[in-house]
C-alpha positions as a Markdown table, in Angstrom:
| # | Residue | x | y | z |
|---|---|---|---|---|
| 1 | Met | 11.4 | 12.6 | -2.8 |
| 2 | Lys | 13.1 | 13.2 | -6.2 |
| 3 | Thr | 12.8 | 16.4 | -8.2 |
| 4 | Val | 12.2 | 17.1 | -11.9 |
| 5 | Ser | 12.8 | 20.3 | -13.7 |
| 6 | Lys | 9.9 | 22.2 | -15.4 |
| 7 | Arg | 10.5 | 25.6 | -16.9 |
| 8 | Asn | 13.3 | 26.8 | -14.6 |
| 9 | Thr | 11.4 | 25.4 | -11.6 |
| 10 | Arg | 12.3 | 22.3 | -9.6 |
| 11 | Ile | 9.2 | 20.3 | -8.9 |
| 12 | Lys | 9.3 | 17.7 | -6.1 |
| 13 | Val | 7.9 | 14.3 | -7.1 |
| 14 | Pro | 5.9 | 13.1 | -4.0 |
| 15 | Lys | 6.5 | 9.7 | -2.4 |
| 16 | Ala | 3.9 | 7.1 | -3.4 |
| 17 | Thr | 2.4 | 5.0 | -0.6 |
| 18 | Arg | -0.8 | 3.2 | 0.1 |
| 19 | Pro | -3.8 | 5.1 | 1.6 |
| 20 | Gln | -5.0 | 3.9 | 5.0 |
| 21 | Ile | -8.5 | 2.6 | 4.2 |
| 22 | Pro | -9.2 | -0.6 | 6.2 |
| 23 | Gly | -11.8 | -2.9 | 4.8 |
| 24 | Tyr | -11.4 | -2.0 | 1.2 |
| 25 | Gly | -9.1 | -4.8 | 0.2 |
| 26 | Val | -6.2 | -2.6 | -0.6 |
| 27 | Pro | -2.9 | -4.5 | -0.3 |
| 28 | Gln | 0.1 | -3.3 | 1.7 |
| 29 | Ser | 2.6 | -3.9 | -1.1 |
| 30 | Lys | 3.8 | -1.2 | -3.4 |
| 31 | Lys | 3.0 | -3.3 | -6.5 |
| 32 | Gly | 0.5 | -1.5 | -8.6 |
| 33 | Leu | 0.9 | 2.0 | -7.1 |
| 34 | Leu | 0.0 | 4.7 | -9.6 |
| 35 | Pro | 2.9 | 6.9 | -10.9 |
| 36 | Trp | 2.7 | 10.6 | -10.0 |
| 37 | Gln | 2.5 | 11.4 | -13.8 |
| 38 | Trp | -0.9 | 9.6 | -13.8 |
| 39 | Ala | -2.2 | 12.1 | -11.3 |
| 40 | Glu | -0.6 | 15.1 | -13.0 |
| 41 | Asp | -2.2 | 14.1 | -16.3 |
| 42 | Arg | -5.6 | 14.1 | -14.7 |
| 43 | Leu | -4.9 | 17.3 | -12.8 |
| 44 | Ser | -3.9 | 19.0 | -16.0 |
| 45 | Lys | -6.8 | 17.7 | -18.2 |
| 46 | Ser | -9.7 | 18.1 | -15.8 |
| 47 | Arg | -12.1 | 20.9 | -16.8 |
| 48 | Gln | -14.0 | 21.3 | -13.5 |
| 49 | Tyr | -12.6 | 20.8 | -10.1 |
| 50 | Trp | -14.3 | 20.4 | -6.8 |
| 51 | Ile | -13.0 | 22.6 | -3.9 |
| 52 | Ala | -13.9 | 22.0 | -0.3 |
| 53 | Thr | -13.3 | 24.7 | 2.3 |
| 54 | Thr | -14.5 | 25.3 | 5.8 |
| 55 | Arg | -16.9 | 28.0 | 6.9 |
| 56 | Pro | -15.9 | 30.1 | 10.0 |
| 57 | Gly | -18.4 | 28.1 | 12.1 |
| 58 | Gly | -16.9 | 24.8 | 11.0 |
| 59 | Arg | -19.5 | 23.7 | 8.4 |
| 60 | Pro | -18.1 | 22.4 | 5.1 |
| 61 | His | -18.5 | 24.3 | 1.8 |
| 62 | Val | -18.0 | 22.5 | -1.5 |
| 63 | Met | -18.1 | 24.3 | -4.9 |
| 64 | Val | -17.0 | 23.8 | -8.5 |
| 65 | Val | -14.1 | 25.9 | -9.9 |
| 66 | Trp | -12.1 | 26.2 | -13.1 |
| 67 | Ala | -8.4 | 25.7 | -12.4 |
| 68 | Leu | -5.0 | 25.0 | -13.8 |
| 69 | Trp | -2.3 | 22.5 | -12.7 |
| 70 | Leu | 0.8 | 24.6 | -13.0 |
| 71 | Asp | 4.3 | 23.8 | -11.7 |
| 72 | Gly | 3.1 | 21.4 | -9.0 |
| 73 | Met | 0.2 | 23.5 | -7.7 |
| 74 | Val | -3.5 | 24.0 | -8.4 |
| 75 | Tyr | -4.2 | 27.6 | -9.4 |
| 76 | Phe | -7.7 | 29.1 | -9.4 |
| 77 | Ser | -9.4 | 32.4 | -9.0 |
| 78 | Thr | -12.6 | 33.6 | -7.3 |
| 79 | Gly | -14.1 | 36.9 | -6.4 |
| 80 | Lys | -12.8 | 38.3 | -3.1 |
| 81 | Glu | -16.4 | 38.4 | -1.7 |
| 82 | Ser | -17.2 | 34.7 | -2.7 |
| 83 | Arg | -17.8 | 32.2 | 0.1 |
| 84 | Lys | -14.7 | 30.3 | -1.0 |
| 85 | Ala | -12.5 | 33.4 | -0.6 |
| 86 | Lys | -14.0 | 34.3 | 2.7 |
| 87 | Asn | -13.5 | 30.7 | 4.0 |
| 88 | Leu | -9.9 | 30.6 | 2.8 |
| 89 | Ala | -9.1 | 34.0 | 4.5 |
| 90 | Lys | -10.0 | 32.4 | 7.8 |
| 91 | Asn | -8.7 | 28.9 | 7.2 |
| 92 | Pro | -6.2 | 28.2 | 4.3 |
| 93 | His | -6.7 | 24.4 | 4.4 |
| 94 | Cys | -8.7 | 23.0 | 1.6 |
| 95 | Val | -9.2 | 20.0 | -0.7 |
| 96 | Ile | -9.4 | 20.1 | -4.5 |
| 97 | Ser | -10.3 | 17.1 | -6.6 |
| 98 | Thr | -10.7 | 16.5 | -10.3 |
| 99 | Glu | -14.1 | 16.0 | -11.9 |
| 100 | Asn | -13.9 | 12.3 | -13.0 |
| 101 | Ala | -14.6 | 10.1 | -9.9 |
| 102 | Ala | -13.7 | 7.0 | -11.9 |
| 103 | Glu | -10.1 | 8.3 | -12.2 |
| 104 | Ala | -10.1 | 10.6 | -9.2 |
| 105 | Val | -7.2 | 12.7 | -8.0 |
| 106 | Ile | -7.8 | 14.4 | -4.6 |
| 107 | Val | -5.3 | 17.0 | -3.4 |
| 108 | Glu | -5.1 | 18.3 | 0.2 |
| 109 | Gly | -3.1 | 21.3 | 1.2 |
| 110 | Thr | -3.0 | 24.9 | 2.1 |
| 111 | Ile | -3.8 | 28.0 | 0.0 |
| 112 | Asp | -2.1 | 31.3 | -0.4 |
| 113 | Ala | -2.7 | 34.1 | -2.9 |
| 114 | Glu | -0.3 | 34.7 | -5.8 |
| 115 | Ser | 1.2 | 38.2 | -5.6 |
| 116 | Asp | 3.5 | 38.1 | -8.6 |
| 117 | Val | 1.8 | 40.0 | -11.4 |
| 118 | Glu | 3.8 | 38.3 | -14.1 |
| 119 | Arg | 2.7 | 34.9 | -12.8 |
| 120 | Ile | -0.9 | 36.1 | -12.7 |
| 121 | Arg | -0.5 | 37.3 | -16.3 |
| 122 | Glu | 0.7 | 33.8 | -17.2 |
| 123 | Phe | -2.2 | 32.2 | -15.3 |
| 124 | Ile | -4.7 | 34.4 | -17.2 |
| 125 | Leu | -3.2 | 33.5 | -20.6 |
| 126 | Arg | -3.3 | 29.8 | -19.8 |
| 127 | Tyr | -6.7 | 29.9 | -18.2 |
| 128 | Glu | -8.2 | 31.8 | -21.2 |
| 129 | Lys | -6.7 | 29.3 | -23.6 |
| 130 | Lys | -7.8 | 26.2 | -21.6 |
| 131 | Tyr | -11.4 | 27.5 | -21.1 |
| 132 | Lys | -11.7 | 29.4 | -24.4 |
| 133 | Trp | -13.1 | 32.3 | -22.4 |
| 134 | Lys | -11.8 | 35.9 | -21.9 |
| 135 | Leu | -11.6 | 37.1 | -18.3 |
| 136 | Gly | -11.9 | 40.7 | -19.3 |
| 137 | Glu | -12.7 | 42.9 | -16.2 |
| 138 | Met | -12.1 | 39.9 | -13.9 |
| 139 | Gly | -8.6 | 39.4 | -15.3 |
| 140 | Glu | -7.9 | 43.1 | -14.9 |
| 141 | Ala | -9.0 | 42.9 | -11.2 |
| 142 | Met | -6.6 | 40.0 | -10.7 |
| 143 | Leu | -3.7 | 41.9 | -12.2 |
| 144 | Arg | -4.5 | 44.8 | -9.9 |
| 145 | Leu | -4.4 | 42.3 | -7.0 |
| 146 | Glu | -8.0 | 43.2 | -6.2 |
| 147 | Asp | -9.4 | 39.7 | -6.8 |
| 148 | Pro | -7.2 | 36.8 | -5.6 |
| 149 | Val | -5.5 | 34.1 | -7.7 |
| 150 | Phe | -5.1 | 31.3 | -5.3 |
| 151 | Arg | -2.6 | 28.4 | -5.4 |
| 152 | Leu | -2.9 | 25.2 | -3.5 |
| 153 | His | 0.4 | 23.8 | -2.1 |
| 154 | Pro | -0.2 | 20.1 | -1.8 |
| 155 | Ser | 0.6 | 18.2 | 1.3 |
| 156 | Val | -1.0 | 14.9 | 0.4 |
| 157 | Ala | -2.8 | 13.6 | -2.7 |
| 158 | Phe | -4.9 | 10.4 | -3.4 |
| 159 | Gly | -5.4 | 8.6 | -6.7 |
| 160 | Phe | -8.3 | 6.2 | -7.2 |
| 161 | Trp | -8.7 | 4.4 | -10.5 |
| 162 | Glu | -12.1 | 2.6 | -10.3 |
| 163 | Lys | -11.2 | -0.1 | -12.8 |
| 164 | Lys | -8.2 | -1.2 | -10.7 |
| 165 | Phe | -9.1 | 0.3 | -7.4 |
| 166 | Ser | -8.0 | -2.5 | -5.0 |
| 167 | Thr | -4.5 | -2.8 | -6.6 |
| 168 | Ser | -3.9 | 0.9 | -7.6 |
| 169 | Ala | -5.2 | 3.0 | -4.8 |
| 170 | Thr | -2.3 | 5.4 | -4.1 |
| 171 | Arg | -1.5 | 8.2 | -1.6 |
| 172 | Trp | 1.3 | 10.6 | -2.5 |
| 173 | Ile | 3.0 | 12.4 | 0.3 |
| 174 | Phe | 4.7 | 15.8 | -0.3 |
| 175 | Ser | 7.5 | 17.0 | 2.0 |
């Protein structure tokens, strides 16, 4: 896995492979694999993201969140009493995907809470700019570490471009 530098941080570029989806006509060759930049562009530009977590009893929970793609991770916030937060407190594994299913990026990984107040401040500034919405009291609660700002550390991601699905279906593996 090669690395690239972004703002004093070294971001690992994941290895592109084919997803294992028998019966869909996906070739074994690497020809046509999507570049990681394709996925990052969609992760950055998506407005809504779907997040799937697991309830304590094992049932799935899917919800929409606003988020940021920042230095190789998906950052988002939610109230500490939300179903998402409660699920993630019991099981940090989750899946986040972009809103456009025709050019889908699906990221699997584990969540942890950001505890660096300066990083949270940066998250708030970028979030407010992206969504043109002031966080106000919610932002203050994040800065006091009362409400979590989560970050998804990717382990695997998938890219599916509907127009070229059979030749471009890509799985990226992080290590």
